[in-house]
LUMTIBA-300061 format. One line per field, with one value per residue (C-alpha): chain; x negated, y, z negated; residue in one letter. Coordinates in steps of 0.001 Angstrom, whole numbers, plus 500000, padded with zeros to 6 digits. Layout:
chain [A / ...]
u [X / ...]
v [Y / ...]
w [Z / ...]
resn [A / ...]
% end
This chain:
chain [A / A / A / A / A / A / A / A / A / A / A / A / A / A / A / A / A / A / A / A / A / A / A / A / A / A / A / A / A / A / A / A / A / A / A / A / A / A / A / A / A / A / A / A / A / A / A / A / A / A / A / A / A / A / A / A / A / A / A / A / A / A / A / A / A / A / A / A / A / A / A / A / A / A / A / A / A / A / A / A / A / A / A / A / A / A / A / A / A / A / A / A / A / A / A / A / A / A / A / A / A / A / A / A / A / A / A / A / A / A / A / A / A / A / A / A / A / A / A / A / A / A / A / A / A / A / A / A / A / A / A / A / A / A / A / A / A / A / A / A / A / A / A / A / A / A / A / A / A / A / A / A / A / A / A / A / A / A / A / A / A / A / A / A / A / A / A / A / A / A / A / A / A / A / A / A / A / A / A / A / A / A / A / A / A / A / A / A / A / A / A / A / A / A / A / A / A / A / A / A / A / A / A / A / A / A / A / A / A / A / A / A / A / A / A / A / A / A / A]
u [480369 / 483733 / 483325 / 485233 / 488937 / 489042 / 488352 / 491550 / 493552 / 492413 / 492628 / 496203 / 497201 / 495545 / 497310 / 500610 / 500488 / 499670 / 502745 / 504679 / 502706 / 499377 / 497584 / 494436 / 491777 / 492183 / 495905 / 495183 / 492634 / 495179 / 497848 / 495457 / 494289 / 497874 / 498684 / 495649 / 495247 / 494966 / 491558 / 490540 / 489368 / 488373 / 485892 / 485521 / 482067 / 483687 / 486809 / 485331 / 482797 / 485687 / 487842 / 484907 / 484611 / 488360 / 488084 / 485159 / 487234 / 490072 / 492568 / 492887 / 492075 / 490900 / 491281 / 489736 / 492194 / 492075 / 494542 / 495917 / 495783 / 493354 / 489952 / 487162 / 489080 / 487408 / 488117 / 489888 / 490193 / 493721 / 494102 / 496702 / 497311 / 496710 / 498570 / 495790 / 496223 / 499935 / 499147 / 496600 / 499121 / 501701 / 499059 / 498055 / 501697 / 502612 / 499474 / 500235 / 497069 / 493997 / 494105 / 496187 / 494628 / 495515 / 498767 / 500992 / 499457 / 499343 / 503011 / 504090 / 502220 / 503849 / 507346 / 506653 / 506373 / 509235 / 510850 / 508240 / 509065 / 512195 / 514760 / 513623 / 510015 / 511043 / 512947 / 509970 / 507672 / 510202 / 510830 / 507092 / 506723 / 509607 / 507787 / 504535 / 506137 / 507838 / 504488 / 502910 / 505810 / 505643 / 501846 / 501846 / 504733 / 502932 / 499669 / 501401 / 503190 / 499945 / 498095 / 500691 / 500718 / 496917 / 496628 / 499172 / 497321 / 493963 / 495489 / 497058 / 493752 / 491946 / 494316 / 494319 / 490753 / 488532 / 485421 / 486932 / 488191 / 484738 / 484064 / 487353 / 487615 / 490274 / 492258 / 493715 / 497386 / 496590 / 494532 / 497212 / 499814 / 497768 / 497082 / 500679 / 501937 / 499632 / 500794 / 504429 / 503699 / 502272 / 505316 / 507614 / 505685 / 505968 / 509632 / 510190 / 508429 / 510567 / 513783 / 512674 / 511847 / 515250 / 516898 / 514997 / 516321 / 519882 / 519518 / 518194 / 521021 / 523591 / 522052 / 522137 / 525801 / 526654 / 524780 / 526535 / 529945 / 529181 / 527994 / 531130 / 533390 / 531796 / 532449]
v [496210 / 497217 / 500317 / 503020 / 502718 / 499240 / 500771 / 502812 / 499904 / 497458 / 500122 / 500811 / 497133 / 496627 / 499629 / 498736 / 495188 / 496384 / 498623 / 495362 / 494565 / 493179 / 490618 / 488503 / 489296 / 485944 / 486625 / 490063 / 488501 / 485888 / 488523 / 490686 / 487729 / 486595 / 490087 / 490625 / 486989 / 484582 / 485528 / 488521 / 487587 / 489595 / 487666 / 487941 / 489368 / 492327 / 492598 / 492716 / 495511 / 497561 / 496860 / 497695 / 501062 / 501636 / 500810 / 503215 / 505926 / 505357 / 504000 / 500569 / 499034 / 495499 / 493267 / 489843 / 487163 / 483399 / 481671 / 479491 / 482204 / 480157 / 481289 / 479496 / 479230 / 480688 / 484403 / 485924 / 489611 / 490931 / 494241 / 496951 / 500243 / 503494 / 506795 / 508071 / 504931 / 505614 / 509125 / 507710 / 505112 / 507796 / 509861 / 506918 / 505986 / 509468 / 509971 / 509821 / 511428 / 509522 / 506497 / 507380 / 504617 / 501925 / 503405 / 500738 / 498071 / 500406 / 501349 / 497702 / 497326 / 500463 / 499175 / 496286 / 498831 / 501180 / 500317 / 502463 / 505729 / 507853 / 507647 / 511067 / 509867 / 506712 / 508705 / 511010 / 508050 / 506374 / 509563 / 510041 / 506467 / 506896 / 509888 / 507894 / 505062 / 507449 / 509114 / 505747 / 504761 / 508102 / 507934 / 504446 / 505242 / 508360 / 506457 / 503718 / 506234 / 508168 / 504990 / 503982 / 507515 / 507736 / 504346 / 505437 / 508725 / 506978 / 504486 / 507302 / 509163 / 506018 / 505725 / 509378 / 510435 / 507414 / 509582 / 511515 / 508428 / 506882 / 508294 / 507124 / 503605 / 501489 / 498888 / 495922 / 495094 / 492165 / 494329 / 497010 / 494386 / 493079 / 496556 / 497742 / 494485 / 494992 / 498581 / 497478 / 494851 / 497574 / 499764 / 496873 / 496309 / 499945 / 500017 / 497031 / 498920 / 501962 / 499942 / 498403 / 501817 / 503128 / 500136 / 500978 / 504513 / 503314 / 501085 / 503966 / 506230 / 503541 / 503043 / 506788 / 506970 / 504019 / 505506 / 508831 / 507159 / 505184 / 508311 / 510190 / 507381 / 507496 / 511192]
w [491888 / 493275 / 495399 / 497203 / 497835 / 496280 / 492860 / 492853 / 494262 / 491590 / 488899 / 489943 / 489869 / 486465 / 484942 / 486605 / 485303 / 481789 / 481940 / 481447 / 478304 / 477022 / 479188 / 479232 / 481806 / 483553 / 484039 / 485486 / 487864 / 488980 / 489623 / 491634 / 493734 / 494293 / 495588 / 497823 / 498989 / 500598 / 502019 / 499902 / 496419 / 493338 / 491220 / 487459 / 488114 / 489851 / 487703 / 484221 / 484907 / 486309 / 483266 / 480979 / 482721 / 482391 / 478689 / 478353 / 480050 / 477591 / 480135 / 478530 / 475154 / 474400 / 471373 / 470884 / 469844 / 469460 / 471837 / 469043 / 466445 / 464336 / 463158 / 464918 / 468188 / 471259 / 471323 / 474347 / 475116 / 475376 / 477217 / 476655 / 478409 / 476524 / 476756 / 479020 / 481114 / 481516 / 482714 / 485157 / 486363 / 487130 / 488922 / 491128 / 491657 / 492893 / 495008 / 498737 / 500127 / 498909 / 501250 / 504334 / 506429 / 503875 / 502646 / 504195 / 501952 / 498961 / 499293 / 499239 / 495948 / 494561 / 495240 / 492843 / 490029 / 490900 / 487559 / 485800 / 487589 / 487803 / 490633 / 491855 / 491986 / 493828 / 496444 / 496934 / 497620 / 499911 / 501904 / 502323 / 503556 / 505997 / 507499 / 507465 / 509454 / 511876 / 512578 / 513432 / 515700 / 517519 / 517845 / 519345 / 521691 / 522912 / 523382 / 525378 / 527602 / 528151 / 529109 / 531697 / 533116 / 533283 / 534989 / 537595 / 538170 / 538632 / 541076 / 543065 / 543104 / 544249 / 547202 / 548235 / 547368 / 546645 / 546425 / 543489 / 541677 / 541455 / 537974 / 536458 / 534979 / 536644 / 534743 / 536559 / 536063 / 533761 / 531394 / 531312 / 530467 / 527537 / 526174 / 526471 / 524946 / 521965 / 521566 / 521698 / 519058 / 516806 / 517462 / 516532 / 513289 / 512281 / 513273 / 510975 / 508168 / 508906 / 508756 / 505454 / 503979 / 505019 / 503343 / 500149 / 500330 / 500837 / 497784 / 495676 / 496840 / 496004 / 492559 / 491920 / 492950 / 490716 / 487763 / 488254 / 488336 / 485172 / 483374 / 484413 / 483175 / 479730 / 479170]
resn [M / V / A / G / K / E / V / E / L / Y / E / F / I / I / L / A / Q / L / M / Y / G / P / A / H / G / Y / L / I / A / K / I / I / N / D / M / I / G / P / Y / A / R / L / S / Y / G / R / L / Y / P / L / M / A / K / M / E / Q / N / G / L / I / A / A / E / S / K / A / P / G / G / Q / K / G / D / R / Q / M / R / V / Y / T / I / T / D / A / G / R / I / R / F / H / H / L / M / S / D / T / T / S / S / P / G / D / Y / Q / K / L / F / T / Y / K / T / C / Y / F / A / F / I / T / P / V / E / R / L / R / L / I / D / H / Y / I / N / Y / C / Q / A / H / V / F / H / Q / Q / T / E / A / E / D / L / V / R / Q / V / A / E / V / E / E / L / A / R / E / A / P / Q / L / A / H / G / F / P / R / L / D / A / N / S / V / E / Y / I / V / S / T / M / Q / H / T / I / D / Q / W / Q / F / E / L / D / W / A / R / S / L / R / E / R / E / A / A / N / A / T / R / A / G / A / E / A / A / S / Q / R]
% end
């Protein structure tokens, strides 16, 4: 069975994909695996029980159809989203609090389905993600600065009062270099995410300005 946070992630992708229109289960499985791959995989044995539960909860509906449209052909289940499923999709789309540790990955999935929410909703999600990225950049910068400061303080203590420094772990210069380099790499990654999120916001603002100008010209 699919458990925990994965349930909401897969449920979200299933509902989001069905917002485009009806789809066979095998196509939904392929799309999910294309998105979460190349090493993570969702098997049919995990997908179909989840979709059965979603159908039971009224989020999706299924209809058996023959691929060629002829009687006697092997029946395939075609899934569609229900009104309750659309409500659930919008709830999951707007949720920014359920999976804070995995939100970077989740946000990238959400951007694929921005067409199904309003410009105001898109800006809200983007602004939240900008703050999310800024918080990670600030946290890593602070941690790196604190590490360098603490290493310097321990070294100074070891020189001036060796008997007091005995209980403090000492890092050699090589270890400090590796740790700080890794922290800087993480900072650079989050800064890249931040720049991307800001570019999304600029695009949304430009689209809103263009739409406003077009509406004004038609009055």
